[in-house]
C-alpha positions as CSV (number, residue, x, y, z in Angstrom):
1,M,11.6,-17.6,-7.4
2,K,11.5,-21.0,-5.8
3,D,8.5,-21.7,-3.5
4,A,10.5,-23.6,-0.9
5,S,12.9,-20.8,-0.2
6,Y,10.5,-17.9,-0.2
7,N,10.3,-15.9,3.0
8,V,6.5,-15.7,3.1
9,T,4.3,-18.8,3.6
10,T,0.5,-19.4,3.5
11,A,0.6,-19.4,7.3
12,D,1.3,-15.7,7.1
13,Y,-2.3,-15.3,5.9
14,R,-4.0,-16.8,8.9
15,D,-7.1,-15.1,10.2
16,H,-6.6,-13.2,13.5
17,R,-10.3,-12.6,14.2
18,P,-10.6,-15.5,16.7
19,L,-7.7,-14.1,18.7
20,A,-9.1,-10.5,18.6
21,L,-12.6,-11.5,19.7
22,S,-11.1,-12.7,23.0
23,G,-10.7,-9.0,24.0
24,M,-8.2,-7.2,21.7
25,N,-8.1,-4.7,19.0
26,L,-7.4,-5.8,15.4
27,W,-6.4,-4.0,12.3
28,E,-5.6,-6.5,9.5
29,N,-5.3,-6.2,5.7
30,N,-4.2,-8.2,2.7
31,G,-3.8,-5.5,0.1
32,W,-2.4,-4.9,-3.4
33,M,-1.5,-1.7,-5.1
34,V,-1.3,-2.3,-8.9
35,W,-0.2,0.2,-11.5
36,A,0.4,0.1,-15.3
37,R,0.3,2.1,-18.4
38,V,-2.5,0.6,-20.6
39,E,-3.1,1.7,-24.1
40,G,-2.1,5.3,-23.4
41,E,-3.9,5.4,-20.1
42,E,-2.4,5.6,-16.6
43,F,-3.9,3.0,-14.3
44,L,-3.7,2.7,-10.5
45,G,-5.7,0.2,-8.4
46,W,-5.9,-0.7,-4.7
47,F,-7.6,-3.9,-3.8
48,S,-7.8,-5.2,-0.2
49,P,-10.0,-7.0,2.3
50,Y,-9.7,-5.6,5.9
51,R,-10.7,-6.7,9.4
52,L,-11.3,-4.3,12.2
53,V,-12.1,-5.5,15.7
54,G,-12.4,-3.2,18.8
55,R,-12.9,-5.6,21.7
56,Q,-10.3,-4.1,24.0
57,V,-11.7,-2.3,27.1
58,G,-11.6,1.4,26.3
59,S,-10.8,0.6,22.6
60,L,-9.8,3.5,20.4
61,Y,-11.8,1.9,17.6
62,S,-15.5,2.9,17.1
63,V,-16.3,-0.6,15.7
64,D,-16.9,-4.0,17.4
65,D,-16.3,-6.6,14.7
66,V,-16.4,-5.6,11.0
67,S,-14.8,-6.4,7.7
68,L,-14.4,-4.4,4.5
69,S,-13.8,-5.1,0.8
70,Q,-11.9,-2.2,-0.8
71,T,-11.6,-1.2,-4.4
72,L,-10.0,2.0,-5.5
73,V,-9.3,2.8,-9.2
74,L,-7.7,6.0,-10.5
75,K,-7.1,6.1,-14.3
76,G,-7.0,8.5,-17.2
77,T,-5.2,9.9,-20.2
78,F,-2.8,12.8,-19.2
79,E,-0.9,14.3,-22.1
80,G,1.4,17.3,-22.7
81,E,1.0,20.1,-20.1
82,R,-1.7,18.1,-18.3
83,R,1.2,16.0,-16.9
84,R,2.5,19.2,-15.2
85,R,-0.5,20.0,-13.1
86,M,-3.1,18.6,-10.8
87,E,-6.9,18.6,-11.5
88,D,-10.0,17.4,-9.8
89,D,-10.2,14.1,-11.7
90,P,-12.9,11.5,-11.1
91,Y,-12.0,8.2,-9.5
92,L,-13.7,5.1,-8.0
93,C,-13.4,4.5,-4.2
94,V,-15.6,1.9,-2.5
95,G,-15.1,0.1,0.8
96,F,-13.7,2.7,3.0
97,D,-16.7,4.4,4.6
98,L,-18.9,3.5,7.6
99,G,-21.7,2.6,5.2
100,D,-19.4,0.0,3.6
101,H,-18.9,-2.0,6.8
102,L,-19.7,-5.7,6.6
103,P,-20.2,-8.1,9.4
104,G,-17.0,-9.7,10.6
105,E,-18.1,-13.1,9.2
106,A,-18.6,-11.7,5.7
107,L,-14.8,-12.1,5.3
108,Q,-14.1,-15.8,5.0
109,V,-10.5,-17.1,5.4
110,A,-9.2,-20.6,4.6
111,V,-5.6,-21.5,5.1
112,E,-4.4,-24.9,3.8
113,D,-1.1,-26.4,2.6
114,G,-2.0,-25.6,-1.0
115,G,-2.6,-21.9,-0.3
116,S,-4.7,-19.4,1.6
117,V,-8.0,-17.8,0.3
118,W,-9.6,-14.6,1.6
119,R,-13.1,-14.1,0.2
120,T,-15.6,-11.3,0.5
121,G,-18.6,-11.6,-1.7
122,K,-17.4,-12.2,-5.3
123,R,-13.8,-11.0,-4.7
124,K,-11.2,-13.6,-3.9
125,F,-7.5,-13.2,-2.8
126,T,-5.4,-16.3,-3.1
127,A,-1.8,-16.6,-1.7
128,T,0.6,-19.3,-2.8
129,P,3.8,-17.4,-2.2
130,P,5.7,-16.3,-4.3
131,R,2.6,-16.1,-6.4
132,W,-0.7,-14.5,-5.5
133,K,-4.0,-14.0,-7.4
134,I,-6.9,-11.5,-7.2
135,E,-10.1,-12.6,-8.8
136,G,-13.8,-11.5,-9.0
137,M,-16.1,-8.6,-8.9
138,H,-16.5,-5.8,-6.4
139,A,-17.9,-2.2,-6.9
140,G,-18.3,-2.9,-10.6
141,V,-14.7,-3.8,-11.1
142,D,-14.0,-7.4,-12.2
143,V,-10.4,-8.4,-11.5
144,D,-8.3,-11.3,-12.8
145,L,-4.7,-10.6,-11.9
146,T,-1.7,-12.8,-11.2
147,L,1.0,-11.3,-9.1
148,D,4.5,-12.8,-9.1
149,A,7.2,-11.7,-6.6
150,M,10.2,-10.0,-8.0
151,A,12.3,-10.6,-4.9
152,P,12.0,-11.8,-1.3
153,A,9.5,-10.0,0.9
154,F,10.6,-7.1,3.1
155,W,9.8,-7.8,6.7
156,F,9.4,-4.8,9.0
157,T,8.8,-7.0,12.0
158,D,10.7,-10.1,13.3
159,R,9.4,-12.8,11.1
160,S,10.3,-15.5,13.7
161,R,7.9,-14.0,16.3
162,T,4.1,-14.4,16.3
163,V,1.4,-11.8,16.7
164,E,0.7,-13.4,20.1
165,E,4.3,-12.4,21.1
166,I,4.7,-8.9,19.7
167,E,1.2,-7.9,18.6
168,E,2.3,-7.1,15.0
169,R,3.4,-8.7,11.8
170,W,4.2,-6.7,8.7
171,H,5.7,-7.4,5.3
172,L,5.7,-5.9,1.8
173,V,6.3,-7.6,-1.5
174,C,7.3,-6.1,-4.9
175,A,5.7,-8.0,-7.8
176,R,4.9,-8.0,-11.4
177,A,1.1,-7.8,-12.2
178,R,-0.4,-9.4,-15.2
179,G,-4.0,-10.1,-16.2
180,T,-7.2,-8.0,-16.8
181,V,-9.3,-5.5,-15.0
182,N,-12.8,-4.9,-16.4
183,I,-14.6,-1.7,-15.6
184,G,-18.0,-0.9,-17.0
185,G,-17.7,-3.5,-19.7
186,R,-14.3,-2.3,-20.8
187,T,-11.4,-4.7,-20.3
188,H,-8.0,-3.3,-19.5
189,A,-5.1,-5.7,-20.2
190,I,-2.6,-5.2,-17.3
191,D,1.1,-5.8,-17.7
192,G,2.6,-3.7,-14.9
193,F,3.7,-3.8,-11.3
194,A,2.3,-4.3,-7.9
195,C,3.3,-3.8,-4.2
196,H,1.6,-5.9,-1.6
197,E,1.1,-5.0,2.1
198,R,0.2,-7.6,4.7
199,H,-0.1,-5.8,8.0
200,V,-1.5,-7.1,11.3
201,H,-2.0,-5.3,14.5
202,C,-3.6,-7.4,17.1
203,G,-3.4,-6.4,20.8
204,T,-3.7,-3.4,22.9
205,R,-0.7,-1.1,22.1
206,Y,-1.3,0.2,18.6
207,N,-2.6,3.7,18.4
208,P,-2.7,5.0,14.8
209,I,-3.9,8.4,15.8
210,Q,-0.5,8.9,17.5
211,T,1.6,6.9,15.0
212,L,0.2,8.6,11.9
213,S,0.4,12.2,13.2
214,A,2.3,14.9,11.3
215,R,3.5,13.3,8.0
216,G,2.3,9.8,9.0
217,V,3.3,7.1,6.6
218,T,4.4,7.7,3.0
219,W,4.8,5.1,0.3
220,H,6.5,5.7,-3.1
221,S,6.7,3.1,-5.8
222,A,8.0,2.8,-9.4
223,G,8.7,-0.1,-11.7
224,V,10.5,-0.5,-15.0
225,D,11.4,-3.8,-16.8
226,N,13.1,-6.0,-14.2
227,A,13.4,-3.4,-11.5
228,Q,11.2,-1.9,-8.8
229,V,11.9,1.0,-6.5
230,L,10.2,1.3,-3.1
231,L,10.6,4.2,-0.7
232,F,8.6,3.6,2.5
233,S,8.9,5.9,5.5
234,R,7.5,7.5,8.6
235,P,9.2,10.9,8.1
236,S,8.1,12.5,11.3
237,L,9.8,9.6,13.2
238,G,12.9,9.7,11.1
239,I,12.4,6.1,9.9
240,F,13.1,5.4,6.2
241,W,13.3,2.2,4.1
242,G,14.6,2.4,0.6
243,K,14.5,-0.8,-1.5
244,V,15.7,-1.2,-5.1
245,V,15.0,-4.6,-6.7
246,I,17.0,-5.4,-9.8
247,D,17.0,-8.9,-11.4
248,G,15.6,-10.4,-8.2
249,V,18.3,-8.9,-5.9
250,V,17.3,-6.4,-3.2
251,H,19.6,-3.4,-2.6
252,E,18.7,-1.8,0.7
253,F,19.0,2.0,1.3
254,D,17.5,2.0,4.9
255,S,18.0,4.4,7.7
256,P,19.9,4.8,10.0
257,S,22.8,3.4,8.0
258,H,21.9,5.7,5.0
259,Q,21.1,9.4,4.9
260,C,17.5,9.6,3.8
261,E,15.2,12.4,2.8
262,I,11.8,12.7,1.1
263,A,11.2,16.4,0.5
264,E,7.8,17.7,-0.6
265,T,8.6,20.5,-3.1
266,D,5.3,21.6,-4.5
267,F,1.7,21.7,-3.3
268,W,-1.9,21.9,-4.5
269,V,-5.1,22.8,-2.8
270,D,-7.5,19.9,-3.6
271,P,-10.9,21.6,-4.5
272,A,-12.8,18.5,-3.4
273,S,-11.3,18.2,0.1
274,R,-9.9,21.8,0.5
275,V,-6.8,20.2,1.9
276,Q,-3.4,21.3,0.7
277,I,-1.5,18.3,-0.5
278,P,2.0,17.7,-1.9
279,C,2.3,17.1,-5.6
280,A,6.0,17.0,-6.2
281,W,8.9,15.3,-4.3
282,E,12.6,15.2,-4.3
283,S,14.1,12.1,-2.6
284,R,17.7,11.2,-1.8
285,F,19.0,8.0,-0.2
286,E,22.8,7.7,0.2
287,G,25.1,5.4,2.1
288,P,26.9,2.1,2.0
289,S,24.6,0.6,-0.7
290,G,25.3,3.6,-3.0
291,S,23.0,6.4,-3.9
292,L,19.4,6.7,-5.0
293,S,17.7,10.0,-6.1
294,V,14.1,10.5,-7.4
295,S,12.5,13.6,-8.8
296,A,8.8,13.1,-9.1
297,R,5.7,15.1,-9.9
298,A,2.0,13.9,-9.7
299,F,-0.8,14.8,-12.0
300,S,-3.8,13.0,-10.6
301,R,-5.1,11.9,-7.2
302,A,-7.7,9.9,-5.2
303,Y,-8.4,10.2,-1.5
304,Y,-10.7,9.0,1.2
305,L,-11.1,9.2,5.0
306,W,-10.6,6.5,7.5
307,P,-13.4,7.2,10.1
308,N,-13.1,4.1,12.3
309,Y,-11.7,5.7,15.5
310,K,-13.6,7.1,18.4
311,H,-11.6,10.3,18.7
312,G,-9.9,11.1,15.4
313,C,-9.7,10.5,11.7
314,T,-7.0,9.9,9.1
315,I,-6.9,11.0,5.5
316,L,-5.4,8.8,2.8
317,Y,-4.2,10.1,-0.6
318,W,-3.1,8.3,-3.7
319,W,-1.3,9.9,-6.6
320,I,-0.3,9.0,-10.1
321,G,2.7,10.8,-11.6
322,E,6.0,10.3,-13.3
323,A,9.6,10.4,-12.1
324,D,13.2,10.5,-13.1
325,I,15.3,8.0,-11.1
326,R,19.0,7.7,-10.7
327,C,20.6,4.8,-8.9
328,R,24.3,4.0,-8.3
329,L,25.1,0.7,-6.6
330,K,28.1,0.0,-4.4
331,D,29.5,-2.3,-7.1
332,G,29.7,0.7,-9.5
333,R,26.6,-0.1,-11.7
334,E,24.5,2.9,-12.6
335,F,20.9,3.0,-13.7
336,S,18.9,5.9,-15.1
337,W,15.1,5.6,-15.5
338,D,13.3,8.6,-17.1
339,K,9.6,9.5,-17.0
340,V,8.6,6.3,-15.3
341,Q,5.2,5.9,-13.9
342,Y,5.3,6.9,-10.2
343,I,2.8,6.1,-7.4
344,V,2.6,7.8,-4.1
345,H,0.4,7.0,-1.1
346,D,0.2,9.0,2.2
347,N,-1.7,8.1,5.3
348,R,-1.9,11.0,7.9
349,V,-4.0,12.2,10.7
350,L,-6.5,14.7,9.6
351,Y,-8.1,15.3,13.0
352,R,-7.6,14.1,16.6
353,Q,-9.4,15.1,19.7
354,H,-7.5,17.6,21.8
355,R,-7.7,17.7,25.6
356,G,-5.5,20.7,26.3
357,D,-2.5,19.0,24.7
């Protein structure tokens, strides 16, 4: 893709900490979900720096000014019948707990014409859209990845309006991921896919304990060859975005112009958390763009809590699975992708304080 025409710039990676310290709340990330099949193994990684500031009077955040460096890795070999069931698999998850908090100044951000760099410790995130890079060591995981956009970014807020105007900016990018991830001295050669979230809430209105209640936010992704499928939704609010990228072209299956459903069809009680979680999904998106159906089943998971609020807590799950996908576009083209690697991520409220409501 051509740099000059791309709909994300280095300015979209500015640091909002100075604004928030004037008396606002801030939730800000710069994260990448990366997945691939590597030498018979399934690999899923999430890498992101975060800022959290709770300077608003009566802030819902329990923090004042902190940063985080996050590394999550879920990987393993799953063959035969093991691909039909969930088990309590090990995973790596560092940078999400209260004990992982860093001072706000530990996250250094520099934005220049040549690109933006976010750095915490030895981990560095560089943005030169439509190309990004992740480099360096955190939590024993040494990353050297190049991420190239497969299509224009998906903006869920008005790109022309600033955080100062609307308190939020939010975009996602579907990308190819290539490079290496070294874990415990073993190097994994990555030739897979990625999805990037850059989300900023800076102001006084955002209340994730309310927004993420019930089914919260759910994020489904798959990639094959020159295509990537993204299903992103807030099911309890009836909001769905369906995106299919093929050869650099985005085909949109969004509500309300399309009928959209993501149904949870099987469940598993996680022996580690004792929480019942979905492990199979049937999704259907249909309307003017055509039809998209996905039948997916997970076989491994990772999870963590987000304990940064005064009166509540969210739980975030990640799954690796596989899916059969059928897509018919309005121009008559049809695509069938069988047993593709499928990634699901949910963020939901686990607990909130009740006051008779």
